[in-house]
All heavy atoms as a GROMACS GRO file, in nm:
protein
  468
    1MET      N    1  -0.124  -0.646  -0.733
    1MET     CA    2  -0.016  -0.724  -0.676
    1MET      C    3   0.055  -0.803  -0.784
    1MET      O    4   0.175  -0.827  -0.774
    1MET     CB    5  -0.069  -0.813  -0.565
    1MET     CG    6  -0.123  -0.736  -0.444
    1MET     SD    7  -0.013  -0.609  -0.376
    1MET     CE    8   0.122  -0.705  -0.318
    2LYS      N    9  -0.019  -0.842  -0.889
    2LYS     CA   10   0.045  -0.910  -1.001
    2LYS      C   11   0.144  -0.817  -1.070
    2LYS      O   12   0.253  -0.859  -1.109
    2LYS     CB   13  -0.058  -0.960  -1.101
    2LYS     CG   14  -0.138  -1.077  -1.055
    2LYS     CD   15  -0.237  -1.121  -1.161
    2LYS     CE   16  -0.325  -1.233  -1.113
    2LYS     NZ   17  -0.422  -1.275  -1.216
    3LEU      N   18   0.106  -0.690  -1.084
    3LEU     CA   19   0.197  -0.592  -1.145
    3LEU      C   20   0.322  -0.575  -1.060
    3LEU      O   21   0.434  -0.572  -1.113
    3LEU     CB   22   0.126  -0.458  -1.163
    3LEU     CG   23   0.213  -0.344  -1.217
    3LEU    CD1   24   0.270  -0.377  -1.354
    3LEU    CD2   25   0.133  -0.215  -1.220
    4LEU      N   26   0.306  -0.565  -0.930
    4LEU     CA   27   0.421  -0.551  -0.841
    4LEU      C   28   0.514  -0.672  -0.853
    4LEU      O   29   0.636  -0.656  -0.863
    4LEU     CB   30   0.376  -0.532  -0.697
    4LEU     CG   31   0.486  -0.520  -0.592
    4LEU    CD1   32   0.581  -0.406  -0.625
    4LEU    CD2   33   0.424  -0.503  -0.454
    5SER      N   34   0.458  -0.790  -0.856
    5SER     CA   35   0.540  -0.912  -0.872
    5SER      C   36   0.616  -0.909  -1.004
    5SER      O   37   0.733  -0.946  -1.010
    5SER     CB   38   0.452  -1.036  -0.865
    5SER     OG   39   0.396  -1.050  -0.738
    6ARG      N   40   0.550  -0.865  -1.109
    6ARG     CA   41   0.613  -0.859  -1.241
    6ARG      C   42   0.728  -0.758  -1.243
    6ARG      O   43   0.835  -0.786  -1.295
    6ARG     CB   44   0.508  -0.825  -1.347
    6ARG     CG   45   0.560  -0.817  -1.488
    6ARG     CD   46   0.610  -0.955  -1.532
    6ARG     NE   47   0.674  -0.948  -1.660
    6ARG     CZ   48   0.620  -0.994  -1.773
    6ARG    NH1   49   0.501  -1.051  -1.771
    6ARG    NH2   50   0.686  -0.985  -1.885
    7VAL      N   51   0.704  -0.642  -1.185
    7VAL     CA   52   0.808  -0.539  -1.181
    7VAL      C   53   0.927  -0.588  -1.099
    7VAL      O   54   1.043  -0.570  -1.139
    7VAL     CB   55   0.752  -0.406  -1.124
    7VAL    CG1   56   0.863  -0.306  -1.096
    7VAL    CG2   57   0.651  -0.346  -1.221
    8GLU      N   58   0.901  -0.652  -0.986
    8GLU     CA   59   1.010  -0.705  -0.904
    8GLU      C   60   1.089  -0.811  -0.980
    8GLU      O   61   1.211  -0.821  -0.964
    8GLU     CB   62   0.956  -0.762  -0.774
    8GLU     CG   63   0.908  -0.657  -0.677
    8GLU     CD   64   0.845  -0.715  -0.552
    8GLU    OE1   65   0.792  -0.827  -0.556
    8GLU    OE2   66   0.848  -0.645  -0.449
    9ALA      N   67   1.022  -0.890  -1.062
    9ALA     CA   68   1.089  -0.996  -1.138
    9ALA      C   69   1.168  -0.940  -1.257
    9ALA      O   70   1.276  -0.990  -1.289
    9ALA     CB   71   0.987  -1.096  -1.189
   10ASP      N   72   1.116  -0.833  -1.319
   10ASP     CA   73   1.177  -0.781  -1.441
   10ASP      C   74   1.284  -0.674  -1.419
   10ASP      O   75   1.366  -0.650  -1.506
   10ASP     CB   76   1.070  -0.724  -1.534
   10ASP     CG   77   0.981  -0.831  -1.593
   10ASP    OD1   78   1.012  -0.951  -1.577
   10ASP    OD2   79   0.880  -0.795  -1.657
   11TYR      N   80   1.280  -0.609  -1.304
   11TYR     CA   81   1.372  -0.497  -1.279
   11TYR      C   82   1.446  -0.518  -1.148
   11TYR      O   83   1.395  -0.580  -1.055
   11TYR     CB   84   1.296  -0.364  -1.276
   11TYR     CG   85   1.227  -0.334  -1.406
   11TYR    CD1   86   1.094  -0.368  -1.425
   11TYR    CD2   87   1.296  -0.276  -1.512
   11TYR    CE1   88   1.029  -0.342  -1.545
   11TYR    CE2   89   1.233  -0.251  -1.633
   11TYR     CZ   90   1.100  -0.284  -1.648
   11TYR     OH   91   1.038  -0.259  -1.768
   12ALA      N   92   1.564  -0.462  -1.140
   12ALA     CA   93   1.646  -0.473  -1.020
   12ALA      C   94   1.601  -0.368  -0.919
   12ALA      O   95   1.661  -0.261  -0.908
   12ALA     CB   96   1.794  -0.455  -1.054
   13ILE      N   97   1.493  -0.398  -0.848
   13ILE     CA   98   1.446  -0.305  -0.745
   13ILE      C   99   1.464  -0.370  -0.609
   13ILE      O  100   1.470  -0.492  -0.596
   13ILE     CB  101   1.298  -0.265  -0.766
   13ILE    CG1  102   1.206  -0.385  -0.749
   13ILE    CG2  103   1.278  -0.200  -0.901
   13ILE    CD1  104   1.061  -0.347  -0.738
   14ASP      N  105   1.473  -0.287  -0.508
   14ASP     CA  106   1.484  -0.334  -0.371
   14ASP      C  107   1.343  -0.351  -0.316
   14ASP      O  108   1.274  -0.253  -0.286
   14ASP     CB  109   1.563  -0.234  -0.288
   14ASP     CG  110   1.590  -0.282  -0.146
   14ASP    OD1  111   1.527  -0.380  -0.103
   14ASP    OD2  112   1.675  -0.220  -0.080
   15SER      N  113   1.295  -0.473  -0.305
   15SER     CA  114   1.158  -0.499  -0.263
   15SER      C  115   1.130  -0.458  -0.119
   15SER      O  116   1.015  -0.455  -0.076
   15SER     CB  117   1.122  -0.646  -0.284
   15SER     OG  118   1.207  -0.729  -0.210
   16ASP      N  119   1.235  -0.423  -0.043
   16ASP     CA  120   1.216  -0.373   0.093
   16ASP      C  121   1.179  -0.224   0.093
   16ASP      O  122   1.146  -0.169   0.197
   16ASP     CB  123   1.342  -0.392   0.177
   16ASP     CG  124   1.367  -0.538   0.209
   16ASP    OD1  125   1.270  -0.616   0.214
   16ASP    OD2  126   1.484  -0.575   0.228
   17TRP      N  127   1.189  -0.159  -0.023
   17TRP     CA  128   1.164  -0.015  -0.032
   17TRP      C  129   1.062   0.017  -0.140
   17TRP      O  130   1.083   0.103  -0.225
   17TRP     CB  131   1.293   0.061  -0.058
   17TRP     CG  132   1.383   0.056   0.061
   17TRP    CD1  133   1.490  -0.026   0.080
   17TRP    CD2  134   1.371   0.134   0.179
   17TRP    NE1  135   1.546  -0.004   0.204
   17TRP    CE2  136   1.474   0.095   0.266
   17TRP    CE3  137   1.282   0.234   0.221
   17TRP    CZ2  138   1.490   0.152   0.392
   17TRP    CZ3  139   1.300   0.290   0.346
   17TRP    CH2  140   1.404   0.248   0.430
   18VAL      N  141   0.948  -0.048  -0.138
   18VAL     CA  142   0.841  -0.023  -0.234
   18VAL      C  143   0.735   0.060  -0.163
   18VAL      O  144   0.687   0.022  -0.056
   18VAL     CB  145   0.780  -0.155  -0.287
   18VAL    CG1  146   0.662  -0.127  -0.378
   18VAL    CG2  147   0.886  -0.235  -0.360
   19SER      N  148   0.700   0.174  -0.222
   19SER     CA  149   0.600   0.260  -0.161
   19SER      C  150   0.473   0.263  -0.246
   19SER      O  151   0.473   0.222  -0.362
   19SER     CB  152   0.655   0.401  -0.141
   19SER     OG  153   0.692   0.457  -0.264
   20LEU      N  154   0.367   0.312  -0.187
   20LEU     CA  155   0.236   0.314  -0.250
   20LEU      C  156   0.172   0.450  -0.226
   20LEU      O  157   0.175   0.500  -0.114
   20LEU     CB  158   0.150   0.203  -0.189
   20LEU     CG  159   0.007   0.186  -0.235
   20LEU    CD1  160   0.002   0.146  -0.383
   20LEU    CD2  161  -0.062   0.080  -0.150
   21THR      N  162   0.117   0.511  -0.332
   21THR     CA  163   0.049   0.638  -0.317
   21THR      C  164  -0.066   0.648  -0.415
   21THR      O  165  -0.075   0.569  -0.509
   21THR     CB  166   0.147   0.757  -0.334
   21THR    OG1  167   0.082   0.878  -0.294
   21THR    CG2  168   0.195   0.769  -0.477
   22GLY      N  169  -0.152   0.742  -0.393
   22GLY     CA  170  -0.263   0.768  -0.484
   22GLY      C  171  -0.333   0.895  -0.439
   22GLY      O  172  -0.321   0.938  -0.324
   23TYR      N  173  -0.406   0.957  -0.530
   23TYR     CA  174  -0.477   1.081  -0.500
   23TYR      C  175  -0.627   1.061  -0.520
   23TYR      O  176  -0.669   1.000  -0.618
   23TYR     CB  177  -0.427   1.195  -0.590
   23TYR     CG  178  -0.499   1.324  -0.566
   23TYR    CD1  179  -0.472   1.400  -0.454
   23TYR    CD2  180  -0.595   1.366  -0.655
   23TYR    CE1  181  -0.540   1.517  -0.430
   23TYR    CE2  182  -0.664   1.484  -0.632
   23TYR     CZ  183  -0.637   1.559  -0.520
   23TYR     OH  184  -0.705   1.674  -0.496
   24SER      N  185  -0.706   1.112  -0.428
   24SER     CA  186  -0.852   1.106  -0.432
   24SER      C  187  -0.897   0.959  -0.431
   24SER      O  188  -0.866   0.886  -0.338
   24SER     CB  189  -0.907   1.183  -0.551
   24SER     OG  190  -1.047   1.200  -0.540
   25MET      N  191  -0.964   0.913  -0.536
   25MET     CA  192  -1.007   0.773  -0.538
   25MET      C  193  -0.884   0.681  -0.534
   25MET      O  194  -0.889   0.573  -0.475
   25MET     CB  195  -1.091   0.743  -0.661
   25MET     CG  196  -1.151   0.603  -0.659
   25MET     SD  197  -1.250   0.565  -0.804
   25MET     CE  198  -1.398   0.657  -0.767
   26GLY      N  199  -0.775   0.724  -0.594
   26GLY     CA  200  -0.650   0.648  -0.588
   26GLY      C  201  -0.595   0.641  -0.446
   26GLY      O  202  -0.533   0.542  -0.408
   27GLY      N  203  -0.617   0.746  -0.367
   27GLY     CA  204  -0.577   0.744  -0.226
   27GLY      C  205  -0.657   0.643  -0.147
   27GLY      O  206  -0.603   0.572  -0.062
   28THR      N  207  -0.786   0.636  -0.176
   28THR     CA  208  -0.870   0.535  -0.113
   28THR      C  209  -0.826   0.395  -0.155
   28THR      O  210  -0.819   0.303  -0.073
   28THR     CB  211  -1.019   0.557  -0.149
   28THR    OG1  212  -1.056   0.689  -0.106
   28THR    CG2  213  -1.109   0.455  -0.084
   29GLY      N  214  -0.791   0.380  -0.283
   29GLY     CA  215  -0.739   0.252  -0.331
   29GLY      C  216  -0.606   0.217  -0.266
   29GLY      O  217  -0.581   0.100  -0.234
   30ALA      N  218  -0.521   0.317  -0.244
   30ALA     CA  219  -0.392   0.293  -0.177
   30ALA      C  220  -0.416   0.241  -0.035
   30ALA      O  221  -0.350   0.147   0.009
   30ALA     CB  222  -0.308   0.420  -0.174
   31TRP      N  223  -0.512   0.301   0.036
   31TRP     CA  224  -0.547   0.251   0.168
   31TRP      C  225  -0.593   0.106   0.161
   31TRP      O  226  -0.551   0.022   0.240
   31TRP     CB  227  -0.660   0.333   0.230
   31TRP     CG  228  -0.620   0.455   0.306
   31TRP    CD1  229  -0.656   0.584   0.277
   31TRP    CD2  230  -0.539   0.462   0.423
   31TRP    NE1  231  -0.602   0.669   0.370
   31TRP    CE2  232  -0.530   0.597   0.461
   31TRP    CE3  233  -0.474   0.366   0.501
   31TRP    CZ2  234  -0.458   0.639   0.573
   31TRP    CZ3  235  -0.402   0.408   0.611
   31TRP    CH2  236  -0.394   0.543   0.646
   32ALA      N  237  -0.682   0.078   0.066
   32ALA     CA  238  -0.737  -0.057   0.054
   32ALA      C  239  -0.629  -0.161   0.025
   32ALA      O  240  -0.626  -0.268   0.086
   32ALA     CB  241  -0.844  -0.061  -0.056
   33ILE      N  242  -0.537  -0.129  -0.066
   33ILE     CA  243  -0.429  -0.223  -0.099
   33ILE      C  244  -0.336  -0.241   0.020
   33ILE      O  245  -0.296  -0.353   0.053
   33ILE     CB  246  -0.353  -0.175  -0.224
   33ILE    CG1  247  -0.444  -0.183  -0.347
   33ILE    CG2  248  -0.226  -0.257  -0.246
   33ILE    CD1  249  -0.388  -0.113  -0.470
   34ALA      N  250  -0.301  -0.130   0.084
   34ALA     CA  251  -0.209  -0.138   0.200
   34ALA      C  252  -0.269  -0.222   0.311
   34ALA      O  253  -0.198  -0.300   0.376
   34ALA     CB  254  -0.178   0.002   0.250
   35LEU      N  255  -0.399  -0.209   0.334
   35LEU     CA  256  -0.464  -0.286   0.441
   35LEU      C  257  -0.484  -0.432   0.401
   35LEU      O  258  -0.482  -0.520   0.487
   35LEU     CB  259  -0.597  -0.222   0.479
   35LEU     CG  260  -0.584  -0.086   0.550
   35LEU    CD1  261  -0.721  -0.021   0.562
   35LEU    CD2  262  -0.517  -0.100   0.684
   36ALA      N  263  -0.500  -0.457   0.272
   36ALA     CA  264  -0.517  -0.595   0.225
   36ALA      C  265  -0.385  -0.671   0.227
   36ALA      O  266  -0.384  -0.794   0.240
   36ALA     CB  267  -0.576  -0.596   0.084
   37TYR      N  268  -0.273  -0.598   0.213
   37TYR     CA  269  -0.141  -0.661   0.208
   37TYR      C  270  -0.047  -0.593   0.308
   37TYR      O  271   0.052  -0.530   0.269
   37TYR     CB  272  -0.083  -0.653   0.066
   37TYR     CG  273  -0.170  -0.722  -0.035
   37TYR    CD1  274  -0.265  -0.652  -0.109
   37TYR    CD2  275  -0.159  -0.858  -0.057
   37TYR    CE1  276  -0.347  -0.716  -0.201
   37TYR    CE2  277  -0.240  -0.923  -0.149
   37TYR     CZ  278  -0.334  -0.850  -0.219
   37TYR     OH  279  -0.415  -0.916  -0.310
   38PRO      N  280  -0.077  -0.604   0.438
   38PRO     CA  281   0.008  -0.538   0.538
   38PRO      C  282   0.150  -0.591   0.534
   38PRO      O  283   0.173  -0.708   0.509
   38PRO     CB  284  -0.061  -0.571   0.671
   38PRO     CG  285  -0.146  -0.689   0.644
   38PRO     CD  286  -0.183  -0.684   0.499
   39GLY      N  287   0.245  -0.500   0.554
   39GLY     CA  288   0.385  -0.539   0.554
   39GLY      C  289   0.449  -0.544   0.417
   39GLY      O  290   0.568  -0.566   0.405
   40THR      N  291   0.371  -0.522   0.312
   40THR     CA  292   0.423  -0.528   0.175
   40THR      C  293   0.496  -0.400   0.137
   40THR      O  294   0.597  -0.404   0.067
   40THR     CB  295   0.309  -0.554   0.075
   40THR    OG1  296   0.246  -0.677   0.108
   40THR    CG2  297   0.359  -0.560  -0.068
   41PHE      N  298   0.448  -0.288   0.184
   41PHE     CA  299   0.500  -0.158   0.141
   41PHE      C  300   0.578  -0.091   0.253
   41PHE      O  301   0.537  -0.094   0.369
   41PHE     CB  302   0.384  -0.069   0.094
   41PHE     CG  303   0.305  -0.131  -0.018
   41PHE    CD1  304   0.189  -0.200   0.008
   41PHE    CD2  305   0.352  -0.123  -0.148
   41PHE    CE1  306   0.118  -0.261  -0.094
   41PHE    CE2  307   0.281  -0.183  -0.251
   41PHE     CZ  308   0.164  -0.252  -0.225
   42SER      N  309   0.689  -0.027   0.216
   42SER     CA  310   0.771   0.041   0.316
   42SER      C  311   0.707   0.173   0.357
   42SER      O  312   0.730   0.222   0.467
   42SER     CB  313   0.912   0.065   0.263
   42SER     OG  314   0.908   0.145   0.146
   43ALA      N  315   0.627   0.232   0.268
   43ALA     CA  316   0.557   0.357   0.299
   43ALA      C  317   0.428   0.361   0.219
   43ALA      O  318   0.421   0.310   0.106
   43ALA     CB  319   0.644   0.475   0.262
   44VAL      N  320   0.327   0.421   0.278
   44VAL     CA  321   0.198   0.441   0.210
   44VAL      C  322   0.161   0.587   0.228
   44VAL      O  323   0.159   0.638   0.341
   44VAL     CB  324   0.089   0.350   0.269
   44VAL    CG1  325  -0.042   0.371   0.196
   44VAL    CG2  326   0.131   0.204   0.262
   45ALA      N  327   0.134   0.656   0.117
   45ALA     CA  328   0.102   0.798   0.122
   45ALA      C  329  -0.025   0.827   0.043
   45ALA      O  330  -0.021   0.876  -0.069
   45ALA     CB  331   0.219   0.880   0.067
   46PRO      N  332  -0.140   0.793   0.101
   46PRO     CA  333  -0.266   0.825   0.033
   46PRO      C  334  -0.296   0.974   0.048
   46PRO      O  335  -0.286   1.029   0.157
   46PRO     CB  336  -0.369   0.740   0.107
   46PRO     CG  337  -0.309   0.712   0.240
   46PRO     CD  338  -0.161   0.721   0.225
   47LEU      N  339  -0.328   1.039  -0.062
   47LEU     CA  340  -0.359   1.182  -0.061
   47LEU      C  341  -0.509   1.200  -0.088
   47LEU      O  342  -0.558   1.157  -0.191
   47LEU     CB  343  -0.278   1.255  -0.168
   47LEU     CG  344  -0.126   1.232  -0.159
   47LEU    CD1  345  -0.057   1.288  -0.280
   47LEU    CD2  346  -0.072   1.292  -0.032
   48SER      N  347  -0.578   1.260   0.005
   48SER     CA  348  -0.721   1.288  -0.008
   48SER      C  349  -0.803   1.160  -0.025
   48SER      O  350  -0.908   1.162  -0.090
   48SER     CB  351  -0.749   1.384  -0.124
   48SER     OG  352  -0.684   1.506  -0.103
   49GLY      N  353  -0.756   1.050   0.028
   49GLY     CA  354  -0.831   0.925   0.024
   49GLY      C  355  -0.899   0.902   0.158
   49GLY      O  356  -0.866   0.965   0.257
   50SER      N  357  -0.994   0.813   0.160
   50SER     CA  358  -1.064   0.785   0.285
   50SER      C  359  -1.045   0.639   0.326
   50SER      O  360  -1.016   0.554   0.242
   50SER     CB  361  -1.214   0.814   0.270
   50SER     OG  362  -1.271   0.728   0.173
   51VAL      N  363  -1.058   0.616   0.455
   51VAL     CA  364  -1.047   0.482   0.510
   51VAL      C  365  -1.136   0.475   0.633
   51VAL      O  366  -1.153   0.574   0.704
   51VAL     CB  367  -0.901   0.445   0.545
   51VAL    CG1  368  -0.848   0.530   0.656
   51VAL    CG2  369  -0.888   0.299   0.578
   52ARG      N  370  -1.196   0.360   0.657
   52ARG     CA  371  -1.274   0.342   0.780
   52ARG      C  372  -1.176   0.316   0.894
   52ARG      O  373  -1.092   0.226   0.885
   52ARG     CB  374  -1.368   0.224   0.767
   52ARG     CG  375  -1.484   0.251   0.676
   52ARG     CD  376  -1.580   0.132   0.680
   52ARG     NE  377  -1.689   0.154   0.589
   52ARG     CZ  378  -1.808   0.200   0.626
   52ARG    NH1  379  -1.831   0.226   0.752
   52ARG    NH2  380  -1.902   0.217   0.537
   53VAL      N  381  -1.190   0.394   0.999
   53VAL     CA  382  -1.104   0.375   1.116
   53VAL      C  383  -1.168   0.269   1.204
   53VAL      O  384  -1.268   0.294   1.270
   53VAL     CB  385  -1.084   0.508   1.193
   53VAL    CG1  386  -0.996   0.484   1.314
   53VAL    CG2  387  -1.024   0.613   1.102
   54THR      N  388  -1.111   0.150   1.200
   54THR     CA  389  -1.156   0.040   1.284
   54THR      C  390  -1.035  -0.016   1.358
   54THR      O  391  -0.921   0.007   1.318
   54THR     CB  392  -1.220  -0.074   1.201
   54THR    OG1  393  -1.118  -0.132   1.116
   54THR    CG2  394  -1.335  -0.024   1.115
   55GLU      N  395  -1.059  -0.088   1.462
   55GLU     CA  396  -0.949  -0.150   1.538
   55GLU      C  397  -0.867  -0.242   1.448
   55GLU      O  398  -0.745  -0.244   1.453
   55GLU     CB  399  -1.003  -0.226   1.658
   55GLU     CG  400  -0.894  -0.280   1.750
   55GLU     CD  401  -0.812  -0.171   1.816
   55GLU    OE1  402  -0.865  -0.064   1.847
   55GLU    OE2  403  -0.691  -0.193   1.835
   56GLN      N  404  -0.936  -0.318   1.363
   56GLN     CA  405  -0.868  -0.411   1.272
   56GLN      C  406  -0.778  -0.333   1.174
   56GLN      O  407  -0.663  -0.372   1.153
   56GLN     CB  408  -0.969  -0.494   1.195
   56GLN     CG  409  -0.906  -0.596   1.103
   56GLN     CD  410  -1.010  -0.676   1.027
   56GLN    OE1  411  -1.127  -0.640   1.021
   56GLN    NE2  412  -0.968  -0.786   0.970
   57ASN      N  413  -0.828  -0.224   1.116
   57ASN     CA  414  -0.746  -0.146   1.024
   57ASN      C  415  -0.629  -0.080   1.095
   57ASN      O  416  -0.520  -0.071   1.039
   57ASN     CB  417  -0.831  -0.040   0.954
   57ASN     CG  418  -0.918  -0.098   0.845
   57ASN    OD1  419  -0.901  -0.214   0.806
   57ASN    ND2  420  -1.014  -0.022   0.798
   58LEU      N  421  -0.650  -0.035   1.218
   58LEU     CA  422  -0.540   0.024   1.293
   58LEU      C  423  -0.431  -0.079   1.319
   58LEU      O  424  -0.312  -0.049   1.307
   58LEU     CB  425  -0.591   0.084   1.424
   58LEU     CG  426  -0.677   0.208   1.412
   58LEU    CD1  427  -0.736   0.245   1.547
   58LEU    CD2  428  -0.598   0.323   1.354
   59GLN      N  429  -0.467  -0.200   1.355
   59GLN     CA  430  -0.369  -0.305   1.381
   59GLN      C  431  -0.291  -0.340   1.254
   59GLN      O  432  -0.171  -0.364   1.260
   59GLN     CB  433  -0.437  -0.431   1.437
   59GLN     CG  434  -0.492  -0.412   1.576
   59GLN     CD  435  -0.384  -0.376   1.676
   59GLN    OE1  436  -0.275  -0.433   1.675
   59GLN    NE2  437  -0.412  -0.280   1.762
   60LYS      N  438  -0.358  -0.343   1.140
   60LYS     CA  439  -0.291  -0.375   1.013
   60LYS      C  440  -0.194  -0.265   0.971
   60LYS      O  441  -0.096  -0.292   0.903
   60LYS     CB  442  -0.394  -0.395   0.901
   60LYS     CG  443  -0.472  -0.522   0.911
   60LYS     CD  444  -0.568  -0.530   0.793
   60LYS     CE  445  -0.652  -0.653   0.795
   60LYS     NZ  446  -0.745  -0.654   0.679
   61SER      N  447  -0.222  -0.141   1.010
   61SER     CA  448  -0.142  -0.029   0.962
   61SER      C  449  -0.014  -0.008   1.042
   61SER      O  450   0.069   0.073   1.006
   61SER     CB  451  -0.224   0.099   0.961
   61SER     OG  452  -0.259   0.136   1.093
   62VAL      N  453   0.004  -0.081   1.152
   62VAL     CA  454   0.122  -0.066   1.237
   62VAL      C  455   0.211  -0.187   1.218
   62VAL      O  456   0.166  -0.300   1.225
   62VAL     CB  457   0.080  -0.053   1.386
   62VAL    CG1  458   0.202  -0.044   1.474
   62VAL    CG2  459  -0.013   0.066   1.404
   63LYS      N  460   0.339  -0.162   1.190
   63LYS     CA  461   0.434  -0.272   1.176
   63LYS      C  462   0.474  -0.325   1.310
   63LYS      O  463   0.488  -0.261   1.405
   63LYS     CB  464   0.558  -0.227   1.100
   63LYS     CG  465   0.543  -0.241   0.953
   63LYS     CD  466   0.677  -0.225   0.886
   63LYS     CE  467   0.666  -0.264   0.742
   63LYS     NZ  468   0.788  -0.250   0.671
   0.00000   0.00000   0.00000
């Protein structure tokens, strides 16, 4: 999240359109970050990552 804040501060990006992705362990990390910071990313595309399906995680994943 520190890196995201730095990129937003240093570059002219639209913070409403920041996406997150990762493959394998990175996909699992993408899930973890997205669930830890709901509403931060406009899209999350974890590839071959795993996540525990719980009611709490389902609620966090819906805008």
